[in-house]
Structures are given as structure tokens and as C-alpha cells.
C-alpha positions as CSV (number, residue, x, y, z in Angstrom):
1,M,174.6,1.0,53.7
2,K,172.1,2.7,51.3
3,L,169.9,5.5,52.3
4,A,167.0,3.3,51.0
5,T,167.4,1.3,54.1
6,W,167.6,4.2,56.4
7,S,164.7,5.9,54.8
8,L,162.6,2.5,56.2
9,L,164.2,1.5,59.2
10,A,166.0,4.6,60.9
11,V,169.1,2.9,61.3
12,S,170.9,-0.3,61.3
13,C,172.6,0.1,64.6
14,L,174.4,-2.8,65.5
15,F,176.8,-3.6,62.8
16,D,180.2,-1.9,61.2
17,S,179.1,0.8,58.2
18,A,180.9,-1.4,55.5
19,S,180.1,-4.9,57.0
20,T,178.5,-7.5,58.8
21,S,181.3,-7.8,61.5
22,P,180.7,-8.6,65.2
23,L,179.2,-5.9,67.3
24,I,181.6,-2.9,67.1
25,S,181.2,-2.2,71.0
26,L,182.2,-5.8,71.8
27,K,184.7,-6.4,69.4
28,R,187.4,-4.6,71.6
29,Q,186.7,-6.5,74.7
30,T,188.3,-9.3,76.3
31,P,187.7,-12.4,74.1
32,G,186.4,-15.6,75.4
33,T,185.2,-18.5,73.2
34,P,186.4,-17.4,69.6
35,A,183.8,-16.0,67.4
36,Q,182.4,-18.1,64.7
37,T,181.4,-17.0,61.1
38,P,177.7,-17.7,61.1
39,D,176.7,-20.3,58.4
40,V,173.4,-19.6,57.0
41,N,172.8,-23.2,55.7
42,Y,173.8,-25.0,58.8
43,F,170.7,-25.1,60.4
44,S,168.8,-26.9,57.2
45,T,171.0,-29.7,58.1
46,L,169.4,-30.2,61.6
47,T,165.8,-32.3,62.1
48,A,163.6,-30.0,63.5
49,S,161.8,-31.3,66.6
50,P,159.3,-30.2,69.5
51,K,161.5,-31.6,71.9
52,L,164.7,-29.6,72.4
53,K,167.9,-31.9,70.9
54,W,171.1,-30.0,71.2
55,V,174.3,-30.8,68.9
56,S,177.8,-29.7,68.9
57,C,178.4,-27.1,66.4
58,Y,180.9,-24.5,65.4
59,N,184.3,-26.7,66.1
60,D,182.1,-28.3,69.1
61,L,182.6,-25.0,70.8
62,Y,178.5,-24.4,70.6
63,Q,175.5,-26.5,70.6
64,C,172.6,-25.7,68.3
65,A,169.3,-27.0,67.9
66,R,166.0,-27.0,65.9
67,L,162.8,-26.6,67.9
68,E,159.5,-26.9,66.7
69,V,156.7,-24.6,68.2
70,P,153.3,-23.6,67.0
71,L,152.5,-21.0,64.4
72,N,149.2,-20.3,66.1
73,Y,149.5,-20.9,69.7
74,D,145.6,-21.2,69.8
75,K,146.0,-24.3,67.6
76,P,149.0,-26.1,68.7
77,K,148.4,-29.1,66.4
78,G,148.5,-26.9,63.2
79,R,151.2,-25.6,61.1
80,K,154.8,-25.1,62.9
81,V,157.8,-22.8,62.9
82,Q,161.3,-24.0,63.3
83,L,163.1,-21.9,65.6
84,A,166.9,-21.8,65.2
85,I,168.9,-21.8,68.3
86,V,172.3,-21.6,69.9
87,K,174.1,-21.9,72.9
88,L,177.5,-21.3,74.3
89,P,177.9,-23.9,77.3
90,A,178.8,-22.1,80.3
91,K,182.5,-22.9,81.1
92,K,183.2,-26.5,83.2
93,T,185.5,-24.4,85.6
94,A,182.8,-22.0,86.7
95,T,179.9,-22.7,89.1
96,Y,176.9,-23.2,87.2
97,K,174.3,-20.4,87.1
98,G,171.7,-21.3,84.5
99,S,170.5,-20.0,80.8
100,L,170.8,-16.4,79.7
101,F,169.0,-15.5,76.7
102,L,170.4,-12.6,74.8
103,Q,168.2,-10.6,71.9
104,V,168.7,-7.3,70.1
105,G,165.9,-7.1,68.3
106,L,164.7,-5.7,65.0
107,G,165.4,-8.6,62.7
108,T,169.4,-9.1,64.0
109,P,169.4,-12.8,64.5
110,G,169.9,-13.8,68.0
111,T,172.2,-16.9,66.9
112,N,174.6,-14.4,65.5
113,L,174.9,-12.6,68.5
114,V,175.8,-15.5,70.2
115,L,178.2,-16.9,67.6
116,Q,179.8,-13.7,67.1
117,A,180.0,-12.4,70.5
118,G,178.9,-14.6,73.1
119,G,182.2,-15.3,74.2
120,S,182.6,-11.2,75.0
121,F,179.3,-11.5,77.1
122,Q,180.3,-14.7,79.0
123,T,184.3,-13.6,79.7
124,P,185.6,-13.0,82.4
125,T,182.5,-12.5,84.2
126,L,179.5,-14.5,83.4
127,E,181.2,-17.8,82.7
128,G,178.8,-19.7,84.8
129,W,176.0,-19.1,82.5
130,D,174.7,-21.1,79.3
131,I,174.6,-17.8,76.4
132,I,171.2,-18.7,74.5
133,G,170.3,-16.7,71.3
134,W,167.5,-18.1,69.0
135,D,166.0,-16.3,65.5
136,V,162.7,-15.1,66.1
137,R,160.2,-15.7,63.8
138,G,160.6,-14.5,60.2
139,V,164.3,-13.8,60.6
140,G,167.8,-15.4,60.2
141,S,168.0,-19.5,60.2
142,T,164.2,-19.8,61.7
143,R,161.7,-21.1,59.1
144,P,159.6,-20.0,57.7
145,L,161.5,-16.9,56.8
146,L,159.9,-13.4,56.1
147,T,160.4,-12.8,52.5
148,C,158.7,-10.0,50.5
149,F,160.4,-10.1,46.9
150,P,160.4,-13.1,44.7
151,D,164.0,-12.5,43.9
152,E,167.0,-10.4,44.5
153,A,166.4,-8.0,41.3
154,A,163.3,-7.4,42.6
155,R,164.2,-6.4,46.1
156,K,167.0,-4.3,44.7
157,A,164.8,-2.7,42.2
158,Y,162.6,-1.6,45.4
159,Q,165.6,-0.3,47.4
160,D,167.0,1.5,44.4
161,S,163.2,3.5,43.6
162,A,163.2,4.6,47.3
163,P,162.1,8.4,47.4
164,K,164.1,11.2,49.3
165,P,163.7,10.7,53.0
166,L,161.0,12.5,55.3
167,G,161.7,15.9,55.7
168,D,164.1,16.3,52.8
169,P,163.6,20.5,52.1
170,S,164.5,20.0,48.3
171,I,160.8,19.3,47.6
172,P,157.5,20.2,48.7
173,L,156.4,18.3,52.1
174,E,153.1,17.0,50.9
175,Q,154.8,15.5,47.6
176,N,157.8,14.2,50.0
177,I,155.0,12.5,52.1
178,K,153.1,11.3,49.2
179,E,156.1,9.7,47.7
180,N,157.0,8.0,50.7
181,L,153.8,6.7,51.5
182,E,153.2,5.2,48.0
183,H,157.2,3.6,48.4
184,D,155.7,2.1,51.7
185,E,152.6,0.5,50.4
186,V,154.7,-1.1,47.7
187,L,156.8,-2.9,50.3
188,A,153.6,-3.8,52.6
189,N,151.9,-5.5,49.3
190,A,154.9,-7.1,48.5
191,C,155.2,-8.6,52.1
192,K,151.4,-9.7,52.3
193,R,151.8,-11.1,48.8
194,Q,155.3,-13.1,49.3
195,S,154.3,-14.4,53.2
196,G,150.8,-13.7,53.8
197,S,149.8,-16.4,55.7
198,F,152.6,-16.4,58.1
199,L,153.2,-12.8,58.3
200,P,150.7,-12.1,61.3
201,Y,152.1,-14.5,63.4
202,I,155.8,-12.8,63.6
203,D,154.7,-10.0,66.3
204,T,156.3,-9.4,69.6
205,P,153.6,-11.4,71.4
206,N,154.1,-14.8,69.5
207,N,158.0,-14.4,70.1
208,A,157.4,-14.0,73.6
209,R,155.5,-17.4,73.7
210,D,158.3,-19.1,71.7
211,L,160.4,-18.0,74.7
212,E,158.3,-19.7,77.3
213,F,158.4,-22.8,74.7
214,I,162.1,-22.8,74.9
215,I,162.5,-22.6,78.6
216,K,160.0,-25.2,79.0
217,A,161.8,-27.6,76.6
218,I,165.2,-26.9,78.4
219,K,163.3,-28.1,81.5
220,A,161.9,-30.9,79.8
221,I,165.7,-32.6,79.3
222,G,166.7,-31.7,82.8
223,G,168.0,-28.1,82.4
224,K,168.4,-26.5,85.8
225,G,169.8,-23.3,87.3
226,K,168.1,-19.7,87.0
227,F,166.7,-18.1,83.8
228,A,167.6,-14.9,82.6
229,F,166.7,-12.5,79.5
230,W,169.1,-9.8,78.5
231,G,167.3,-7.2,75.7
232,Y,168.7,-4.5,73.5
233,Q,166.8,-2.0,72.1
234,Y,163.5,-3.1,70.1
235,A,164.3,-6.6,72.0
236,T,163.3,-4.6,75.5
237,L,159.7,-4.8,74.3
238,L,160.0,-8.5,74.0
239,G,161.6,-8.8,77.7
240,E,158.7,-6.2,78.7
241,T,155.9,-8.5,77.2
242,F,157.6,-12.0,78.6
243,A,157.6,-10.6,82.0
244,G,154.2,-9.5,81.7
245,F,152.6,-12.7,80.3
246,Y,154.8,-14.7,82.3
247,P,155.9,-12.6,85.5
248,D,157.2,-15.7,87.7
249,C,159.1,-17.5,84.7
250,L,162.3,-15.3,84.6
251,D,164.8,-15.1,87.9
252,Y,166.8,-11.8,85.9
253,L,165.7,-9.5,83.5
254,I,167.9,-6.7,82.0
255,L,166.2,-4.3,79.4
256,D,168.8,-1.9,77.8
257,G,168.0,0.9,75.4
258,V,164.2,0.7,76.9
259,V,161.4,0.9,74.6
260,Q,157.9,2.1,76.0
261,G,155.7,-1.1,75.9
262,E,152.4,0.7,76.6
263,K,153.4,3.2,73.8
264,A,154.6,0.6,71.6
265,Y,151.4,-1.2,71.6
266,G,149.3,1.7,71.4
267,F,150.1,3.8,68.1
268,G,154.0,2.8,68.3
269,D,156.7,4.5,70.6
270,T,157.3,7.2,68.0
271,E,156.2,10.1,70.0
272,P,158.8,13.2,69.7
273,S,159.5,12.3,73.2
274,S,161.3,9.1,72.0
275,I,163.9,10.8,70.1
276,Q,164.1,13.8,72.7
277,D,167.9,13.0,73.3
278,A,168.8,12.7,69.8
279,E,170.2,16.1,69.1
280,K,171.9,15.8,72.2
281,A,173.7,12.9,70.8
282,F,174.3,14.6,67.8
283,N,175.8,17.6,69.8
284,V,178.5,15.3,71.1
285,F,179.8,15.4,67.5
286,F,180.7,19.1,67.6
287,T,181.9,19.6,71.4
288,S,184.2,16.6,71.2
289,C,185.4,17.5,67.6
290,A,186.2,20.9,69.1
291,K,188.4,19.3,71.9
292,A,190.2,17.0,69.8
293,D,192.6,18.0,66.7
294,N,192.9,18.1,63.2
295,A,194.7,14.5,63.2
296,T,191.6,13.2,65.2
297,C,188.9,15.0,63.9
298,A,188.8,15.8,60.2
299,F,186.1,18.6,60.7
300,H,187.9,20.4,63.3
301,E,187.5,23.6,64.3
302,A,188.5,25.8,67.6
303,T,184.8,25.9,68.9
304,P,181.6,24.0,68.7
305,E,179.7,26.8,67.2
306,L,182.2,26.9,64.5
307,I,181.8,23.4,63.5
308,R,178.1,23.6,63.6
309,A,178.3,26.6,61.4
310,R,180.5,24.6,59.0
311,Y,178.0,21.8,59.1
312,Q,175.1,23.8,58.2
313,K,176.7,25.5,55.3
314,L,177.5,21.9,53.9
315,E,173.8,21.1,54.3
316,K,173.0,23.9,51.9
317,A,175.8,23.4,49.8
318,L,174.3,19.5,49.3
319,L,170.8,20.9,48.7
320,A,172.4,23.1,46.1
321,K,174.7,20.9,44.2
322,P,175.0,17.0,45.4
323,V,178.5,15.5,45.0
324,P,179.0,13.1,42.4
325,V,179.9,9.4,43.3
326,P,181.1,7.9,40.2
327,G,179.6,4.4,39.7
328,I,177.0,4.9,42.6
329,G,175.5,8.0,42.2
330,E,175.3,11.0,44.1
331,F,175.7,12.1,47.7
332,N,173.1,14.6,48.6
333,Y,171.3,16.2,51.6
334,G,169.1,13.0,52.3
335,L,172.1,10.7,52.6
336,L,174.1,13.4,54.7
337,H,171.3,12.7,57.1
338,G,171.1,9.0,56.3
339,I,174.9,8.7,57.6
340,I,174.2,11.0,60.7
341,A,171.1,8.7,61.4
342,F,173.7,5.9,61.6
343,C,176.5,7.1,63.2
344,V,174.8,8.7,66.4
345,T,173.9,5.0,67.1
346,G,177.7,4.3,67.8
347,P,179.6,7.6,68.0
348,N,182.5,6.3,69.6
349,D,183.4,4.1,66.4
350,D,181.6,6.2,63.8
351,Y,182.1,10.1,64.8
352,P,185.7,10.1,63.4
353,F,184.1,8.4,60.6
354,L,181.5,11.2,60.1
355,A,184.0,13.9,60.3
356,N,185.8,12.1,57.2
357,V,182.5,12.0,55.4
358,F,181.6,15.8,56.3
359,A,185.4,16.8,55.0
360,E,185.3,14.9,51.6
361,A,181.4,16.2,51.0
362,E,182.8,19.6,51.8
363,S,185.4,19.0,49.2
364,G,183.1,18.1,46.5
365,V,185.2,15.0,45.7
366,A,183.9,11.6,46.9
367,G,186.3,9.6,48.6
368,P,187.0,6.3,50.5
369,N,184.6,7.2,53.4
370,I,181.7,8.5,51.1
371,Y,182.0,5.2,49.1
372,G,182.4,3.1,52.1
373,A,179.3,4.7,53.4
374,L,176.9,4.0,50.3
375,G,179.0,0.9,48.8
376,A,178.0,-1.6,51.2
377,P,175.7,-4.1,49.7
378,L,172.3,-5.4,51.4
379,D,172.3,-8.4,53.3
380,P,171.4,-11.2,50.3
381,L,167.7,-11.9,50.0
382,P,168.3,-15.8,49.8
383,S,169.2,-15.9,53.5
384,A,168.5,-12.6,55.3
385,G,170.7,-14.5,57.7
386,L,174.1,-12.7,58.5
387,G,172.8,-9.2,59.3
388,G,169.2,-8.0,60.0
389,S,166.4,-8.2,57.5
390,F,165.0,-4.9,56.8
391,E,161.8,-6.2,55.7
392,Y,161.5,-7.7,58.9
393,Q,162.3,-4.4,60.8
394,V,159.4,-2.6,58.9
395,A,156.8,-5.5,59.6
396,I,157.5,-6.1,63.3
397,Q,157.1,-2.1,64.0
398,A,153.9,-2.3,62.0
399,L,152.2,-5.5,63.2
400,D,153.0,-4.6,67.2
401,P,151.2,-1.0,67.3
402,D,147.4,-0.3,66.8
403,P,146.5,0.5,63.4
404,Y,147.8,4.1,62.3
405,K,145.5,5.7,60.1
406,I,146.1,9.2,58.1
407,N,143.5,10.5,55.6
408,G,146.3,11.5,53.0
409,P,149.6,13.2,53.4
410,K,148.4,16.6,54.6
411,D,147.1,14.6,57.5
412,F,150.5,13.5,58.3
413,E,152.4,17.1,58.1
414,P,151.7,18.0,61.9
415,Y,153.3,15.1,62.8
416,L,156.1,15.2,60.6
417,K,156.8,18.8,61.7
418,S,156.9,18.0,65.1
419,I,159.2,15.3,64.8
420,L,161.5,17.4,62.7
421,R,161.4,20.4,65.2
422,T,162.4,17.5,67.8
423,S,165.5,16.3,65.9
424,P,166.1,17.9,62.4
425,A,169.4,15.5,62.0
426,V,167.4,12.5,62.4
427,G,163.8,12.8,63.0
428,G,162.7,12.4,59.2
429,L,164.8,8.9,59.1
430,S,163.4,7.6,62.5
431,N,160.3,8.2,64.0
432,A,158.6,9.7,61.1
433,A,159.7,7.1,58.5
434,I,158.4,4.3,61.3
435,Q,155.1,6.0,61.6
436,L,154.3,6.6,57.9
437,N,155.3,3.0,57.0
438,N,152.5,2.0,59.9
439,A,149.9,4.0,58.0
440,A,151.0,2.0,54.8
441,W,150.8,-1.5,56.4
442,K,147.2,-3.2,55.9
443,V,148.2,-6.7,57.5
444,P,146.8,-7.0,61.0
445,A,148.2,-8.9,63.7
446,A,147.1,-12.5,64.5
447,V,147.0,-11.5,68.3
448,N,145.0,-8.4,69.1
449,F,147.1,-7.1,72.0
450,N,146.9,-4.1,73.5
451,G,149.3,-3.0,76.2
452,N,147.1,-0.6,78.3
453,G,147.6,-1.3,82.0
454,F,149.6,-4.9,81.1
455,F,152.8,-4.1,82.4
456,N,152.1,-2.7,85.7
457,V,153.3,-6.0,87.2
458,R,155.3,-7.6,90.0
459,T,157.6,-10.2,88.7
460,R,159.6,-12.7,90.4
461,A,162.7,-11.4,89.0
462,T,164.1,-8.3,89.6
463,V,164.6,-5.8,86.9
464,L,167.3,-3.8,85.8
465,L,166.8,-1.0,83.2
466,V,169.9,0.5,81.5
467,G,169.8,3.9,80.0
468,N,172.2,6.4,78.5
469,T,172.0,10.0,79.1
470,A,172.5,10.5,75.2
471,D,170.8,7.7,73.7
472,P,169.3,9.0,70.2
473,Y,166.4,6.4,69.9
474,T,165.7,5.2,73.4
475,P,166.1,8.0,75.8
476,L,166.8,7.3,79.5
477,Q,163.3,8.8,80.2
478,N,162.0,5.6,78.6
479,A,164.0,3.5,81.3
480,K,162.7,5.6,84.3
481,S,159.0,5.2,82.9
482,M,159.3,1.5,82.6
483,S,160.9,1.5,85.8
484,R,157.8,2.7,87.5
485,K,155.8,0.2,85.7
486,F,157.9,-2.9,87.2
487,R,157.9,-2.5,91.0
488,N,160.8,-4.8,91.5
489,S,163.1,-2.7,89.2
490,R,166.1,-0.4,89.4
491,V,167.7,2.0,86.8
492,L,171.5,1.9,85.8
493,T,172.0,5.3,84.5
494,I,175.2,5.8,82.1
495,N,176.7,8.8,81.2
496,A,177.3,7.8,77.7
497,V,176.4,8.8,74.1
498,G,175.2,6.2,71.6
499,F,172.0,3.6,71.1
500,T,172.2,1.2,74.0
501,S,175.1,0.3,76.0
502,L,176.3,-2.3,73.4
503,Q,177.7,0.8,71.5
504,Y,180.7,1.2,73.8
505,T,182.7,-0.1,76.8
506,S,182.1,0.6,80.4
507,D,183.8,-1.5,83.4
508,C,181.1,-0.3,85.7
509,R,178.6,-1.5,84.0
510,A,180.1,-4.7,83.4
511,K,180.7,-5.0,87.0
512,A,177.0,-4.1,87.7
513,V,175.6,-6.6,85.5
514,A,178.0,-9.4,86.7
515,S,176.8,-8.4,90.2
516,Y,173.1,-8.7,89.1
517,L,173.5,-11.9,87.4
518,N,175.8,-13.8,89.4
519,D,174.8,-12.2,92.9
520,G,171.2,-11.0,92.5
521,V,172.3,-7.5,93.5
522,L,170.9,-4.2,91.9
523,P,173.1,-1.2,91.5
524,A,172.4,1.4,94.2
525,R,169.6,3.7,93.5
526,D,170.6,6.7,91.3
527,A,174.1,4.7,90.4
528,V,175.6,6.2,87.3
529,C,178.4,4.4,85.3
530,Q,180.7,6.1,82.9
531,Q,181.6,5.5,79.5
532,D,185.1,4.2,78.8
533,D,185.9,5.1,75.3
534,P,184.1,8.5,74.2
535,P,184.5,9.8,70.8
536,F,187.6,11.2,69.8
537,G,189.1,10.1,72.9
538,V,187.5,13.3,74.6
539,P,185.9,13.5,78.0
540,L,182.4,13.7,77.5
541,G,181.7,15.7,80.8
542,N,178.1,15.3,82.2
543,L,175.6,14.6,79.4
């Protein structure tokens, strides 16, 4: 990963720190249909059609299609978008249930999620479901593809010119904000130049309309059974929006790592409260490392307080003297916080790695962990297909909210200070970075959609909302708040640390989801599940 990416996106949470491997929480689960390596050129070989035409693909284990939908639903005969769709068919030995759509949002192609992890979702408890993913507008193998730079060199030059992240105390705050705002404006203008005629139509309301088009297309070719949607993190906004537009269309709706819809369509779900549990998630590093040993946690001390004091000393040392990283540059205060912002998303796998990074940085010598964190390349520009497009992640979070305006850097300081007070560890790299980018964005969405009152709906589907007790970016409180909006809903609390339940294993959660999707049974009120694989193998206690 590179800090330039973190400073724009907050985090890239779904893939390993060194590669675009399958979802880290799913790679340890029982495999079903073997994972496939996505081919970014495959869908270009298919003929796009307004009618759904499945063809066997990926060793005949999957079915693929390119579906034409209107770019502008108010002008259905005009320009088209070609959606890339992939399906892992239900097992013939199981009772057929229907179509389960998966999305994780923020630029991660849905086709890749199904190809790389669909078998883990399906086996052993959901074998009666077709597992379907599609690449939303501007992403992966869907066309047009959002591009903001004419070539890879220009894209890299932009990345390499990233300023120090918001909240970096090595420079004055006003200068810090000004440099980041100017950098964000460069990206906004670049996206407008390269994709201006298409850009306003990649927002979440249009993606929700695409899902309704896909469901109708499935029914038009004889598709039967139930229809379900399972969305993670920013894709929960897509699920919420779809349910508001089409309350009678779904039979089941799972929202995991919940975004608050009305806030997301207002000035963005970027209030300090949206990272209220970020420090709790980071604190698990200190408490769990203290309960582990030196062999398990390379930054181990006898108590959490001693580990935190050692970490704070490391922060100050990096401000005074960054660690040289030959061939790359240096490891500094900003990069330290960038790695933390990434690692709090999947602590069960990444806190041991974080401890190694801390230990290397403390020694003053960059080793394999620092090199591994800083040396991973960005997703290649021509495809943006094997991972998430950072350009899309920035664009979608700027298009969905109402315009956010500031009168210069000074005007942004009170907000930034409140974010940094809420989470000194990751605030400047998450909410603050997103909100400042929104201020730089000058491209309005094609649909002027405001979510006020929109989500007070009674859906035909019951709604299952899932939240972790220590989720750094989508706190449990979000799930509880949105549950009050969806009257046929229930919250499943998981005593866990990480960004959505994708980041760990939980047999209890898997059983609850299977019972819901297969039998329509919601978990009991106030039900609480446990994380099965906590960081450093140390029991979490009650978070």
C-alpha cells in the first residue's frame, strides 16, 4: 500500500496488505467452488445485450453476462452502460432458493468478490442460492470505466505528489489543509476532464436502479425463487437506497457494517460519531499484545499502558527522524498512521503485522514488514479490475452527499480538530480526508437525491443489520440507528474488532445468516455473536 492511497480513501480494507488476494476473512473458511483469478479482459469478449444472456465461464464453474442498461434512466433510449455480471450457480444437490447479490462497495468489483470468494459464501450453508456479483458503474469490467488520468505515468505522478496526511503535526494545520485541498482539486479536475460526460451517473441511486434492472432481466428469462441482497460497508448504502426505491422487490436484505443513509446523502456520513469506535478498535492492539507474548506480538510489554507509551515514543521519534527506506523513500509519522488506518480494518490478521512494523520502525532499520507495506503497487490503471479503483472510491463518496463547501483552509480547521479528537490514530486519514475531498469536488451527481425521511419504510423483506462492537469506520450505533428506520428489521451484534464481519470468522454469525436466508428467521432480539479468531489468538472479552 502507499500512503497516497490512504490519504485519499482512508483505507483499502478488503485485500491483503501485499496483494489483491481473496478476502482475508474468507480465505480460512471452508472452500466450496474453487476460487478463480479474475481476467480483466474476459468480459470484453462478450456481446452486451439489454436481455440477460448467461454463458459458461471460468472453467464452466460460473456463468457470465454483459447487460446493457441506460446511462440515464430518464432517457432509456440514449447512451448505455454495459454491466459485467457473474453468477456462481446454486448446487444441483440443494433445494433451490433464489438469487443472492453480493456487494462490498467503494470500487471493489462485485464480479471479483464472487469469483474469488463466492464458494466460501455458498458452502456449506447457502448451497441453494445463486451467488451473483456485478461491477457497479465505473468499476472493474463494467463499461464505461471511470478513468481520471491519460496514462499510468500521470496517475503515478499524482500519487507521488501526495502531501502529508491531514493532522500531521510536523507542519502548521492551515498549511496541511491547504496542501491536501489543492491535491484533491487536482484529482477532481482530472476526473472531470477524462470522464466528465459519464461521471455524474455513477452515483448510488443509479446503481440501485441497475440492480432493479438486473432483477427484472433475471425474471424475464424465467428466473424464479427469492431475491436477496447482502451489502458490506459502503454497499450498505446501496442496499438501503434500493429498499427505499423498491420496498417490495427483495425478500431478504443484509446490511453489514452499516452506513447511515440520511447522513450519507446529506453532508456525508463523516461526523465524528461515525468513527466513535476507531480508538476502541486500536486499543485492542495494546490490550491483546499485552496478553500475548514476544513470539506472538513483536511489540509486547507486560501491560497495555507500557505498550501505548512505547508507541507514543515511536510517534515522536518518527516526527523528529523518519526511518530511511532505501529504494522507496522514508517511513514517517504519516505512513505510521496510514498503516494503522489499514490494520484496524482486519486486526485478526493485521495486528501481528502492525507489531512487526512498529518494532522495525523503532529499530530505525526498515525490514521486510515496512517494505511489504510501502512497496505494494497500485492497481494498474488500464483495468482497475483486480482490486478497487481509488478514483472511484473518491468519486462516489463525493457524488452521493450534498455539496460540501468551505471558505478556505481556516474554515475546515474546527471540523478537522473534532475528528482528530475523536480518533487521533486514524481520524485524519478517514473522515477528514473524505470530507475535504468533497469540498474539492465540483461535479454534481446527475440525480439530485436527498435522503431526508426517505428511509422510513416498511419493506416486504425483513432486514438483518450486522454490527461489530469495535468497528473503526461503521460503528454498531449505525446499525441500531438504521434499524429504527427499517421497521421490519433486527440488529445482530458481534463482539468483534474490525471493519464489517468480512474481517474475521464467526460460526455464530454464519448460522444466523443461514437461518435468515434459508428459513426467513431473524436472530433473537439482543442476540450477540462472538469473533472466533481474535488478534494474537487472545480472547477479546466484552468490547
